[in-house]
PDB file of N, CA, C, O and CB in Angstrom:
ATOM      1  N   UNK A   1      -4.229   3.451  -9.834  1.00  0.00           N
ATOM      2  CA  UNK A   1      -5.053   2.219  -9.757  1.00  0.00           C
ATOM      3  C   UNK A   1      -6.684   2.917  -9.865  1.00  0.00           C
ATOM      4  O   UNK A   1      -7.563   2.315 -10.482  1.00  0.00           O
ATOM      5  CB  UNK A   1      -4.685   1.267  -8.148  1.00  0.00           C
ATOM      6  N   UNK A   2      -6.891   3.977  -9.324  1.00  0.00           N
ATOM      7  CA  UNK A   2      -8.367   4.200  -9.323  1.00  0.00           C
ATOM      8  C   UNK A   2      -8.543   4.463 -10.899  1.00  0.00           C
ATOM      9  O   UNK A   2      -9.575   3.969 -11.352  1.00  0.00           O
ATOM     10  CB  UNK A   2      -8.906   5.540  -8.266  1.00  0.00           C
ATOM     11  N   UNK A   3      -7.904   5.001 -11.623  1.00  0.00           N
ATOM     12  CA  UNK A   3      -8.435   5.545 -12.968  1.00  0.00           C
ATOM     13  C   UNK A   3      -7.800   4.528 -13.861  1.00  0.00           C
ATOM     14  O   UNK A   3      -8.125   4.681 -15.039  1.00  0.00           O
ATOM     15  CB  UNK A   3      -8.000   7.178 -13.364  1.00  0.00           C
ATOM     16  N   UNK A   4      -7.048   3.608 -13.650  1.00  0.00           N
ATOM     17  CA  UNK A   4      -6.455   2.413 -14.571  1.00  0.00           C
ATOM     18  C   UNK A   4      -6.979   1.211 -14.623  1.00  0.00           C
ATOM     19  O   UNK A   4      -6.750   0.510 -13.637  1.00  0.00           O
ATOM     20  CB  UNK A   4      -5.225   2.084 -14.286  1.00  0.00           C
ATOM     21  N   UNK A   5      -7.595   0.764 -15.442  1.00  0.00           N
ATOM     22  CA  UNK A   5      -8.108  -0.504 -15.382  1.00  0.00           C
ATOM     23  C   UNK A   5      -7.090  -1.865 -15.112  1.00  0.00           C
ATOM     24  O   UNK A   5      -7.308  -2.905 -14.491  1.00  0.00           O
ATOM     25  CB  UNK A   5      -8.798  -0.606 -16.653  1.00  0.00           C
ATOM     26  N   UNK A   6      -5.905  -1.396 -15.844  1.00  0.00           N
ATOM     27  CA  UNK A   6      -4.835  -2.567 -15.614  1.00  0.00           C
ATOM     28  C   UNK A   6      -4.347  -2.534 -14.477  1.00  0.00           C
ATOM     29  O   UNK A   6      -4.068  -3.587 -13.904  1.00  0.00           O
ATOM     30  CB  UNK A   6      -3.709  -2.605 -16.452  1.00  0.00           C
ATOM     31  N   UNK A   7      -4.129  -1.266 -13.873  1.00  0.00           N
ATOM     32  CA  UNK A   7      -3.542  -1.586 -12.506  1.00  0.00           C
ATOM     33  C   UNK A   7      -4.282  -1.818 -11.398  1.00  0.00           C
ATOM     34  O   UNK A   7      -3.784  -2.073 -10.302  1.00  0.00           O
ATOM     35  CB  UNK A   7      -2.785  -0.674 -12.111  1.00  0.00           C
ATOM     36  N   UNK A   8      -5.313  -1.753 -11.592  1.00  0.00           N
ATOM     37  CA  UNK A   8      -6.822  -2.382 -10.772  1.00  0.00           C
ATOM     38  C   UNK A   8      -6.547  -3.608 -10.807  1.00  0.00           C
ATOM     39  O   UNK A   8      -6.320  -4.330  -9.836  1.00  0.00           O
ATOM     40  CB  UNK A   8      -8.427  -2.177 -11.467  1.00  0.00           C
ATOM     41  N   UNK A   9      -6.556  -3.965 -12.184  1.00  0.00           N
ATOM     42  CA  UNK A   9      -6.457  -5.635 -12.135  1.00  0.00           C
ATOM     43  C   UNK A   9      -5.229  -6.173 -11.588  1.00  0.00           C
ATOM     44  O   UNK A   9      -5.348  -7.088 -10.774  1.00  0.00           O
ATOM     45  CB  UNK A   9      -6.549  -6.296 -13.566  1.00  0.00           C
ATOM     46  N   UNK A  10      -3.985  -5.736 -11.915  1.00  0.00           N
ATOM     47  CA  UNK A  10      -3.038  -6.107 -11.033  1.00  0.00           C
ATOM     48  C   UNK A  10      -3.249  -6.116  -9.626  1.00  0.00           C
ATOM     49  O   UNK A  10      -3.055  -7.156  -8.997  1.00  0.00           O
ATOM     50  CB  UNK A  10      -2.086  -5.429 -11.243  1.00  0.00           C
ATOM     51  N   UNK A  11      -3.574  -5.212  -9.137  1.00  0.00           N
ATOM     52  CA  UNK A  11      -3.813  -5.135  -7.409  1.00  0.00           C
ATOM     53  C   UNK A  11      -4.845  -6.224  -7.112  1.00  0.00           C
ATOM     54  O   UNK A  11      -4.605  -6.943  -6.142  1.00  0.00           O
ATOM     55  CB  UNK A  11      -4.501  -3.505  -6.786  1.00  0.00           C
ATOM     56  N   UNK A  12      -5.966  -6.445  -7.818  1.00  0.00           N
ATOM     57  CA  UNK A  12      -6.951  -7.546  -7.585  1.00  0.00           C
ATOM     58  C   UNK A  12      -5.979  -9.090  -7.775  1.00  0.00           C
ATOM     59  O   UNK A  12      -6.252 -10.084  -7.103  1.00  0.00           O
ATOM     60  CB  UNK A  12      -8.367  -7.360  -8.860  1.00  0.00           C
ATOM     61  N   UNK A  13      -5.274  -9.075  -8.404  1.00  0.00           N
ATOM     62  CA  UNK A  13      -4.728 -10.452  -8.894  1.00  0.00           C
ATOM     63  C   UNK A  13      -3.685 -10.817  -7.537  1.00  0.00           C
ATOM     64  O   UNK A  13      -3.435 -11.976  -7.208  1.00  0.00           O
ATOM     65  CB  UNK A  13      -3.790 -10.308 -10.626  1.00  0.00           C
ATOM     66  N   UNK A  14      -3.252  -9.857  -6.979  1.00  0.00           N
ATOM     67  CA  UNK A  14      -1.967 -10.019  -6.152  1.00  0.00           C
ATOM     68  C   UNK A  14      -2.890 -10.047  -4.936  1.00  0.00           C
ATOM     69  O   UNK A  14      -2.567 -10.954  -4.169  1.00  0.00           O
ATOM     70  CB  UNK A  14      -0.636  -8.741  -6.233  1.00  0.00           C
ATOM     71  N   UNK A  15      -3.718  -9.483  -4.611  1.00  0.00           N
ATOM     72  CA  UNK A  15      -4.697  -9.590  -3.382  1.00  0.00           C
ATOM     73  C   UNK A  15      -5.245 -10.922  -3.321  1.00  0.00           C
ATOM     74  O   UNK A  15      -5.284 -11.539  -2.257  1.00  0.00           O
ATOM     75  CB  UNK A  15      -5.909  -8.572  -3.442  1.00  0.00           C
ATOM     76  N   UNK A  16      -5.738 -11.474  -4.582  1.00  0.00           N
ATOM     77  CA  UNK A  16      -6.365 -12.728  -4.511  1.00  0.00           C
ATOM     78  C   UNK A  16      -5.195 -13.858  -4.438  1.00  0.00           C
ATOM     79  O   UNK A  16      -5.548 -14.904  -3.895  1.00  0.00           O
ATOM     80  CB  UNK A  16      -7.348 -12.905  -5.779  1.00  0.00           C
ATOM     81  N   UNK A  17      -4.030 -13.807  -4.845  1.00  0.00           N
ATOM     82  CA  UNK A  17      -3.001 -14.629  -4.644  1.00  0.00           C
ATOM     83  C   UNK A  17      -2.602 -14.737  -3.300  1.00  0.00           C
ATOM     84  O   UNK A  17      -2.391 -15.839  -2.793  1.00  0.00           O
ATOM     85  CB  UNK A  17      -2.001 -14.278  -5.382  1.00  0.00           C
ATOM     86  N   UNK A  18      -2.470 -13.576  -2.622  1.00  0.00           N
ATOM     87  CA  UNK A  18      -2.066 -13.401  -1.449  1.00  0.00           C
ATOM     88  C   UNK A  18      -2.983 -14.136  -0.516  1.00  0.00           C
ATOM     89  O   UNK A  18      -2.463 -14.987   0.205  1.00  0.00           O
ATOM     90  CB  UNK A  18      -1.937 -12.058  -1.206  1.00  0.00           C
ATOM     91  N   UNK A  19      -4.218 -13.938  -0.433  1.00  0.00           N
ATOM     92  CA  UNK A  19      -5.479 -14.443   0.128  1.00  0.00           C
ATOM     93  C   UNK A  19      -5.297 -16.002   0.030  1.00  0.00           C
ATOM     94  O   UNK A  19      -4.982 -16.693   0.999  1.00  0.00           O
ATOM     95  CB  UNK A  19      -6.832 -13.875  -0.700  1.00  0.00           C
ATOM     96  N   UNK A  20      -5.531 -16.497  -1.263  1.00  0.00           N
ATOM     97  CA  UNK A  20      -5.348 -17.788  -1.669  1.00  0.00           C
ATOM     98  C   UNK A  20      -3.981 -18.537  -0.919  1.00  0.00           C
ATOM     99  O   UNK A  20      -4.195 -19.656  -0.454  1.00  0.00           O
ATOM    100  CB  UNK A  20      -5.243 -17.713  -3.254  1.00  0.00           C
ATOM    101  N   UNK A  21      -2.631 -17.990  -0.783  1.00  0.00           N
ATOM    102  CA  UNK A  21      -1.437 -18.593  -0.322  1.00  0.00           C
ATOM    103  C   UNK A  21      -1.359 -18.515   1.185  1.00  0.00           C
ATOM    104  O   UNK A  21      -0.419 -18.980   1.829  1.00  0.00           O
ATOM    105  CB  UNK A  21      -0.252 -17.949  -0.957  1.00  0.00           C
ATOM    106  N   UNK A  22      -2.448 -17.874   1.728  1.00  0.00           N
ATOM    107  CA  UNK A  22      -2.501 -17.144   3.294  1.00  0.00           C
ATOM    108  C   UNK A  22      -1.299 -16.547   3.442  1.00  0.00           C
ATOM    109  O   UNK A  22      -0.527 -16.881   4.341  1.00  0.00           O
ATOM    110  CB  UNK A  22      -2.700 -18.153   4.633  1.00  0.00           C
ATOM    111  N   UNK A  23      -1.064 -15.720   2.676  1.00  0.00           N
ATOM    112  CA  UNK A  23       0.095 -14.684   2.827  1.00  0.00           C
ATOM    113  C   UNK A  23      -0.339 -13.176   2.905  1.00  0.00           C
ATOM    114  O   UNK A  23      -1.217 -12.654   2.218  1.00  0.00           O
ATOM    115  CB  UNK A  23       1.075 -14.819   1.590  1.00  0.00           C
ATOM    116  N   UNK A  24       0.465 -12.546   3.905  1.00  0.00           N
ATOM    117  CA  UNK A  24       0.153 -11.090   3.715  1.00  0.00           C
ATOM    118  C   UNK A  24       0.605 -10.325   2.596  1.00  0.00           C
ATOM    119  O   UNK A  24       1.595 -10.444   1.873  1.00  0.00           O
ATOM    120  CB  UNK A  24       0.597 -10.423   4.734  1.00  0.00           C
ATOM    121  N   UNK A  25      -0.545  -9.339   2.620  1.00  0.00           N
ATOM    122  CA  UNK A  25      -0.167  -8.431   1.412  1.00  0.00           C
ATOM    123  C   UNK A  25       0.020  -6.956   1.776  1.00  0.00           C
ATOM    124  O   UNK A  25      -0.832  -6.443   2.500  1.00  0.00           O
ATOM    125  CB  UNK A  25      -1.284  -8.501   0.303  1.00  0.00           C
ATOM    126  N   UNK A  26       1.010  -6.257   1.361  1.00  0.00           N
ATOM    127  CA  UNK A  26       1.546  -5.115   1.886  1.00  0.00           C
ATOM    128  C   UNK A  26       1.143  -3.995   0.648  1.00  0.00           C
ATOM    129  O   UNK A  26       1.693  -4.299  -0.410  1.00  0.00           O
ATOM    130  CB  UNK A  26       3.236  -5.336   2.236  1.00  0.00           C
ATOM    131  N   UNK A  27       0.604  -3.212   0.596  1.00  0.00           N
ATOM    132  CA  UNK A  27       0.539  -2.070  -0.458  1.00  0.00           C
ATOM    133  C   UNK A  27       1.124  -0.675  -0.168  1.00  0.00           C
ATOM    134  O   UNK A  27       0.940   0.003   0.843  1.00  0.00           O
ATOM    135  CB  UNK A  27      -0.863  -1.827  -0.772  1.00  0.00           C
ATOM    136  N   UNK A  28       1.830  -0.394  -1.204  1.00  0.00           N
ATOM    137  CA  UNK A  28       2.641   0.942  -1.261  1.00  0.00           C
ATOM    138  C   UNK A  28       2.109   1.949  -1.660  1.00  0.00           C
ATOM    139  O   UNK A  28       1.274   1.911  -2.564  1.00  0.00           O
ATOM    140  CB  UNK A  28       3.665   0.952  -1.967  1.00  0.00           C
ATOM    141  N   UNK A  29       2.467   3.018  -1.091  1.00  0.00           N
ATOM    142  CA  UNK A  29       2.092   4.341  -1.910  1.00  0.00           C
ATOM    143  C   UNK A  29       0.686   4.701  -1.596  1.00  0.00           C
ATOM    144  O   UNK A  29      -0.021   5.190  -2.478  1.00  0.00           O
ATOM    145  CB  UNK A  29       2.226   4.157  -3.550  1.00  0.00           C
ATOM    146  N   UNK A  30       0.220   4.484  -0.362  1.00  0.00           N
ATOM    147  CA  UNK A  30      -1.342   4.568  -0.005  1.00  0.00           C
ATOM    148  C   UNK A  30      -1.295   6.284   0.262  1.00  0.00           C
ATOM    149  O   UNK A  30      -0.705   6.765   1.230  1.00  0.00           O
ATOM    150  CB  UNK A  30      -1.912   3.435   1.618  1.00  0.00           C
ATOM    151  N   UNK A  31      -1.946   7.025  -0.661  1.00  0.00           N
ATOM    152  CA  UNK A  31      -1.621   8.762  -0.658  1.00  0.00           C
ATOM    153  C   UNK A  31      -2.923   9.190  -0.349  1.00  0.00           C
ATOM    154  O   UNK A  31      -3.002  10.370  -0.007  1.00  0.00           O
ATOM    155  CB  UNK A  31      -1.045   9.577  -2.224  1.00  0.00           C
ATOM    156  N   UNK A  32      -3.961   8.543  -0.379  1.00  0.00           N
ATOM    157  CA  UNK A  32      -5.365   9.167  -0.224  1.00  0.00           C
ATOM    158  C   UNK A  32      -6.409   8.354   0.299  1.00  0.00           C
ATOM    159  O   UNK A  32      -6.383   7.178  -0.063  1.00  0.00           O
ATOM    160  CB  UNK A  32      -5.861   9.628  -1.464  1.00  0.00           C
ATOM    161  N   UNK A  33      -7.418   8.744   1.146  1.00  0.00           N
ATOM    162  CA  UNK A  33      -8.570   8.086   1.594  1.00  0.00           C
ATOM    163  C   UNK A  33      -9.127   7.013   0.498  1.00  0.00           C
ATOM    164  O   UNK A  33      -9.056   5.832   0.837  1.00  0.00           O
ATOM    165  CB  UNK A  33      -9.623   9.174   1.934  1.00  0.00           C
ATOM    166  N   UNK A  34      -9.603   7.273  -0.613  1.00  0.00           N
ATOM    167  CA  UNK A  34      -9.962   6.914  -1.761  1.00  0.00           C
ATOM    168  C   UNK A  34      -9.430   5.876  -1.947  1.00  0.00           C
ATOM    169  O   UNK A  34     -10.101   4.844  -1.946  1.00  0.00           O
ATOM    170  CB  UNK A  34      -9.798   7.667  -2.641  1.00  0.00           C
ATOM    171  N   UNK A  35      -8.114   5.858  -2.151  1.00  0.00           N
ATOM    172  CA  UNK A  35      -7.244   4.785  -2.304  1.00  0.00           C
ATOM    173  C   UNK A  35      -7.430   3.696  -1.331  1.00  0.00           C
ATOM    174  O   UNK A  35      -7.804   2.578  -1.687  1.00  0.00           O
ATOM    175  CB  UNK A  35      -5.944   5.241  -2.248  1.00  0.00           C
ATOM    176  N   UNK A  36      -7.254   3.908  -0.492  1.00  0.00           N
ATOM    177  CA  UNK A  36      -7.268   3.008   1.075  1.00  0.00           C
ATOM    178  C   UNK A  36      -9.085   2.399   1.017  1.00  0.00           C
ATOM    179  O   UNK A  36      -9.348   1.252   1.379  1.00  0.00           O
ATOM    180  CB  UNK A  36      -6.880   4.485   2.945  1.00  0.00           C
ATOM    181  N   UNK A  37      -9.749   2.983   0.712  1.00  0.00           N
ATOM    182  CA  UNK A  37     -11.235   2.711   0.436  1.00  0.00           C
ATOM    183  C   UNK A  37     -11.254   1.567  -0.394  1.00  0.00           C
ATOM    184  O   UNK A  37     -11.716   0.499   0.006  1.00  0.00           O
ATOM    185  CB  UNK A  37     -12.015   3.891  -0.261  1.00  0.00           C
ATOM    186  N   UNK A  38     -10.751   1.732  -1.596  1.00  0.00           N
ATOM    187  CA  UNK A  38     -10.824   0.796  -2.980  1.00  0.00           C
ATOM    188  C   UNK A  38      -9.847  -0.493  -2.136  1.00  0.00           C
ATOM    189  O   UNK A  38     -10.435  -1.566  -1.999  1.00  0.00           O
ATOM    190  CB  UNK A  38      -9.895   1.713  -4.810  1.00  0.00           C
ATOM    191  N   UNK A  39      -8.835  -0.428  -1.751  1.00  0.00           N
ATOM    192  CA  UNK A  39      -8.011  -1.415  -1.120  1.00  0.00           C
ATOM    193  C   UNK A  39      -8.820  -2.329  -0.221  1.00  0.00           C
ATOM    194  O   UNK A  39      -8.726  -3.556  -0.269  1.00  0.00           O
ATOM    195  CB  UNK A  39      -6.923  -0.753  -0.342  1.00  0.00           C
ATOM    196  N   UNK A  40      -9.533  -1.741   0.510  1.00  0.00           N
ATOM    197  CA  UNK A  40     -10.320  -2.474   1.912  1.00  0.00           C
ATOM    198  C   UNK A  40     -11.039  -3.556   1.046  1.00  0.00           C
ATOM    199  O   UNK A  40     -10.983  -4.670   1.566  1.00  0.00           O
ATOM    200  CB  UNK A  40     -11.631  -1.320   2.986  1.00  0.00           C
ATOM    201  N   UNK A  41     -11.666  -3.507  -0.081  1.00  0.00           N
ATOM    202  CA  UNK A  41     -12.714  -4.338  -0.629  1.00  0.00           C
ATOM    203  C   UNK A  41     -11.972  -5.584  -0.835  1.00  0.00           C
ATOM    204  O   UNK A  41     -12.638  -6.604  -1.012  1.00  0.00           O
ATOM    205  CB  UNK A  41     -13.414  -3.772  -1.949  1.00  0.00           C
ATOM    206  N   UNK A  42     -10.649  -5.662  -0.841  1.00  0.00           N
ATOM    207  CA  UNK A  42      -9.946  -7.118  -1.182  1.00  0.00           C
ATOM    208  C   UNK A  42      -9.493  -7.410   0.514  1.00  0.00           C
ATOM    209  O   UNK A  42      -8.374  -7.919   0.585  1.00  0.00           O
ATOM    210  CB  UNK A  42      -8.295  -7.003  -2.557  1.00  0.00           C
ATOM    211  N   UNK A  43      -9.935  -7.256   1.406  1.00  0.00           N
ATOM    212  CA  UNK A  43      -9.776  -7.806   2.649  1.00  0.00           C
ATOM    213  C   UNK A  43      -8.580  -7.282   3.296  1.00  0.00           C
ATOM    214  O   UNK A  43      -8.305  -6.097   3.108  1.00  0.00           O
ATOM    215  CB  UNK A  43      -9.746  -9.208   2.574  1.00  0.00           C
ATOM    216  N   UNK A  44      -7.871  -7.966   3.994  1.00  0.00           N
ATOM    217  CA  UNK A  44      -6.642  -7.698   4.769  1.00  0.00           C
ATOM    218  C   UNK A  44      -5.539  -6.942   4.531  1.00  0.00           C
ATOM    219  O   UNK A  44      -4.675  -6.901   5.407  1.00  0.00           O
ATOM    220  CB  UNK A  44      -6.162  -8.623   4.969  1.00  0.00           C
ATOM    221  N   UNK A  45      -5.371  -6.232   3.347  1.00  0.00           N
ATOM    222  CA  UNK A  45      -4.493  -5.524   3.312  1.00  0.00           C
ATOM    223  C   UNK A  45      -3.948  -4.612   4.013  1.00  0.00           C
ATOM    224  O   UNK A  45      -4.616  -3.653   4.399  1.00  0.00           O
ATOM    225  CB  UNK A  45      -4.597  -5.244   2.673  1.00  0.00           C
ATOM    226  N   UNK A  46      -2.384  -4.769   4.362  1.00  0.00           N
ATOM    227  CA  UNK A  46      -1.915  -3.478   5.067  1.00  0.00           C
ATOM    228  C   UNK A  46      -1.247  -2.865   4.116  1.00  0.00           C
ATOM    229  O   UNK A  46      -0.952  -3.300   3.003  1.00  0.00           O
ATOM    230  CB  UNK A  46      -1.043  -3.610   6.316  1.00  0.00           C
ATOM    231  N   UNK A  47      -0.933  -1.470   4.754  1.00  0.00           N
ATOM    232  CA  UNK A  47      -0.347  -0.463   3.605  1.00  0.00           C
ATOM    233  C   UNK A  47       0.614   0.363   4.584  1.00  0.00           C
ATOM    234  O   UNK A  47       0.900   0.268   5.778  1.00  0.00           O
ATOM    235  CB  UNK A  47      -1.662   0.640   2.704  1.00  0.00           C
ATOM    236  N   UNK A  48       1.069   1.418   3.291  1.00  0.00           N
ATOM    237  CA  UNK A  48       1.875   2.381   4.074  1.00  0.00           C
ATOM    238  C   UNK A  48       2.133   3.436   2.785  1.00  0.00           C
ATOM    239  O   UNK A  48       2.296   3.127   1.604  1.00  0.00           O
ATOM    240  CB  UNK A  48       3.400   1.634   4.865  1.00  0.00           C
ATOM    241  N   UNK A  49       2.120   4.617   3.313  1.00  0.00           N
ATOM    242  CA  UNK A  49       2.298   5.742   2.400  1.00  0.00           C
ATOM    243  C   UNK A  49       1.817   6.951   3.106  1.00  0.00           C
ATOM    244  O   UNK A  49       1.417   6.904   4.269  1.00  0.00           O
ATOM    245  CB  UNK A  49       1.553   5.544   1.060  1.00  0.00           C
ATOM    246  N   UNK A  50       1.866   8.247   2.258  1.00  0.00           N
ATOM    247  CA  UNK A  50       1.591   9.588   2.781  1.00  0.00           C
ATOM    248  C   UNK A  50       0.353   9.641   3.497  1.00  0.00           C
ATOM    249  O   UNK A  50       0.289  10.592   4.276  1.00  0.00           O
ATOM    250  CB  UNK A  50       1.561  10.583   1.732  1.00  0.00           C
ATOM    251  N   UNK A  51      -0.787   8.791   3.451  1.00  0.00           N
ATOM    252  CA  UNK A  51      -1.934   8.875   4.213  1.00  0.00           C
ATOM    253  C   UNK A  51      -1.614   8.560   5.433  1.00  0.00           C
ATOM    254  O   UNK A  51      -2.258   9.243   6.229  1.00  0.00           O
ATOM    255  CB  UNK A  51      -2.959   8.137   3.792  1.00  0.00           C
ATOM    256  N   UNK A  52      -0.793   7.712   6.006  1.00  0.00           N
ATOM    257  CA  UNK A  52      -0.289   7.228   7.290  1.00  0.00           C
ATOM    258  C   UNK A  52       0.492   8.123   8.022  1.00  0.00           C
ATOM    259  O   UNK A  52       0.336   8.355   9.221  1.00  0.00           O
ATOM    260  CB  UNK A  52       0.452   6.102   7.139  1.00  0.00           C
ATOM    261  N   UNK A  53       1.473   8.709   7.174  1.00  0.00           N
ATOM    262  CA  UNK A  53       2.416   9.779   7.708  1.00  0.00           C
ATOM    263  C   UNK A  53       3.618  10.132   6.727  1.00  0.00           C
ATOM    264  O   UNK A  53       4.083   9.237   6.020  1.00  0.00           O
ATOM    265  CB  UNK A  53       3.023   9.282   9.097  1.00  0.00           C
ATOM    266  N   UNK A  54       4.050  11.233   6.683  1.00  0.00           N
ATOM    267  CA  UNK A  54       5.158  11.962   5.654  1.00  0.00           C
ATOM    268  C   UNK A  54       6.355  11.104   6.362  1.00  0.00           C
ATOM    269  O   UNK A  54       6.288  10.451   7.403  1.00  0.00           O
ATOM    270  CB  UNK A  54       5.355  14.014   5.749  1.00  0.00           C
ATOM    271  N   UNK A  55       7.358  11.279   5.577  1.00  0.00           N
ATOM    272  CA  UNK A  55       8.721  10.839   6.463  1.00  0.00           C
ATOM    273  C   UNK A  55       9.152  12.366   7.052  1.00  0.00           C
ATOM    274  O   UNK A  55       8.655  13.410   6.628  1.00  0.00           O
ATOM    275  CB  UNK A  55      10.202  10.009   5.324  1.00  0.00           C
ATOM    276  N   UNK A  56      10.131  12.288   8.069  1.00  0.00           N
ATOM    277  CA  UNK A  56      10.586  13.619   8.612  1.00  0.00           C
ATOM    278  C   UNK A  56      11.301  13.983   7.621  1.00  0.00           C
ATOM    279  O   UNK A  56      11.463  13.203   6.683  1.00  0.00           O
ATOM    280  CB  UNK A  56      11.341  13.688   9.915  1.00  0.00           C
ATOM    281  N   UNK A  57      11.942  15.386   7.623  1.00  0.00           N
ATOM    282  CA  UNK A  57      12.827  16.156   6.684  1.00  0.00           C
ATOM    283  C   UNK A  57      14.223  15.486   7.145  1.00  0.00           C
ATOM    284  O   UNK A  57      14.452  14.962   8.235  1.00  0.00           O
ATOM    285  CB  UNK A  57      12.735  17.957   6.875  1.00  0.00           C
ATOM    286  N   UNK A  58      15.052  15.622   6.110  1.00  0.00           N
ATOM    287  CA  UNK A  58      16.372  14.853   6.314  1.00  0.00           C
ATOM    288  C   UNK A  58      17.155  15.360   7.821  1.00  0.00           C
ATOM    289  O   UNK A  58      17.615  14.580   8.655  1.00  0.00           O
ATOM    290  CB  UNK A  58      17.434  15.208   4.874  1.00  0.00           C
ATOM    291  N   UNK A  59      17.162  16.519   7.892  1.00  0.00           N
ATOM    292  CA  UNK A  59      17.864  16.999   8.982  1.00  0.00           C
ATOM    293  C   UNK A  59      17.171  16.579   9.966  1.00  0.00           C
ATOM    294  O   UNK A  59      17.427  17.421  10.827  1.00  0.00           O
ATOM    295  CB  UNK A  59      18.096  18.341   9.047  1.00  0.00           C
ATOM    296  N   UNK A  60      16.380  15.756  10.475  1.00  0.00           N
ATOM    297  CA  UNK A  60      15.726  15.145  11.640  1.00  0.00           C
ATOM    298  C   UNK A  60      16.216  13.487  11.785  1.00  0.00           C
ATOM    299  O   UNK A  60      16.034  12.712  12.723  1.00  0.00           O
ATOM    300  CB  UNK A  60      14.014  15.307  11.417  1.00  0.00           C
ATOM    301  N   UNK A  61      16.691  13.343  10.883  1.00  0.00           N
ATOM    302  CA  UNK A  61      16.827  11.713  10.817  1.00  0.00           C
ATOM    303  C   UNK A  61      18.301  11.748  11.519  1.00  0.00           C
ATOM    304  O   UNK A  61      19.035  12.736  11.519  1.00  0.00           O
ATOM    305  CB  UNK A  61      16.773  10.881   8.996  1.00  0.00           C
ATOM    306  N   UNK A  62      18.635  10.323  12.196  1.00  0.00           N
ATOM    307  CA  UNK A  62      20.126  10.129  12.325  1.00  0.00           C
ATOM    308  C   UNK A  62      20.607   9.297  11.159  1.00  0.00           C
ATOM    309  O   UNK A  62      19.947   8.650  10.346  1.00  0.00           O
ATOM    310  CB  UNK A  62      20.518   9.421  13.697  1.00  0.00           C
ATOM    311  N   UNK A  63      21.847   9.456  11.263  1.00  0.00           N
ATOM    312  CA  UNK A  63      22.828   8.715  10.467  1.00  0.00           C
ATOM    313  C   UNK A  63      23.188   7.193  10.980  1.00  0.00           C
ATOM    314  O   UNK A  63      23.702   6.924  12.066  1.00  0.00           O
ATOM    315  CB  UNK A  63      24.119   9.576  10.451  1.00  0.00           C
ATOM    316  N   UNK A  64      22.844   6.363  10.071  1.00  0.00           N
ATOM    317  CA  UNK A  64      22.890   5.057  10.367  1.00  0.00           C
ATOM    318  C   UNK A  64      24.490   4.610  10.293  1.00  0.00           C
ATOM    319  O   UNK A  64      25.105   4.667   9.229  1.00  0.00           O
ATOM    320  CB  UNK A  64      21.918   4.279   9.371  1.00  0.00           C
ATOM    321  N   UNK A  65      25.096   4.164  11.523  1.00  0.00           N
ATOM    322  CA  UNK A  65      26.765   3.620  11.297  1.00  0.00           C
ATOM    323  C   UNK A  65      26.300   2.427  10.385  1.00  0.00           C
ATOM    324  O   UNK A  65      25.266   1.760  10.359  1.00  0.00           O
ATOM    325  CB  UNK A  65      27.834   3.009  12.969  1.00  0.00           C
ATOM    326  N   UNK A  66      27.774   2.410   9.448  1.00  0.00           N
ATOM    327  CA  UNK A  66      27.516   1.094   8.801  1.00  0.00           C
ATOM    328  C   UNK A  66      28.666   1.184   8.080  1.00  0.00           C
ATOM    329  O   UNK A  66      28.980   0.281   7.305  1.00  0.00           O
ATOM    330  CB  UNK A  66      26.161   0.841   7.956  1.00  0.00           C
TER     331      UNK A  66
END
């Protein structure tokens, strides 16, 4: 997104659409502070990604019954 104008345009469009429809927007894959800083210009976007925390190793997770 930071190096690709087309990707940045898509993010901007989705953020604007969410704001116009009064719907929350969640960004995936926030891996660096630079990406988070860029997203903050669009308002109240929430997000997830390695910047917030890495998943635990496979051996530390529980099996889900299913």
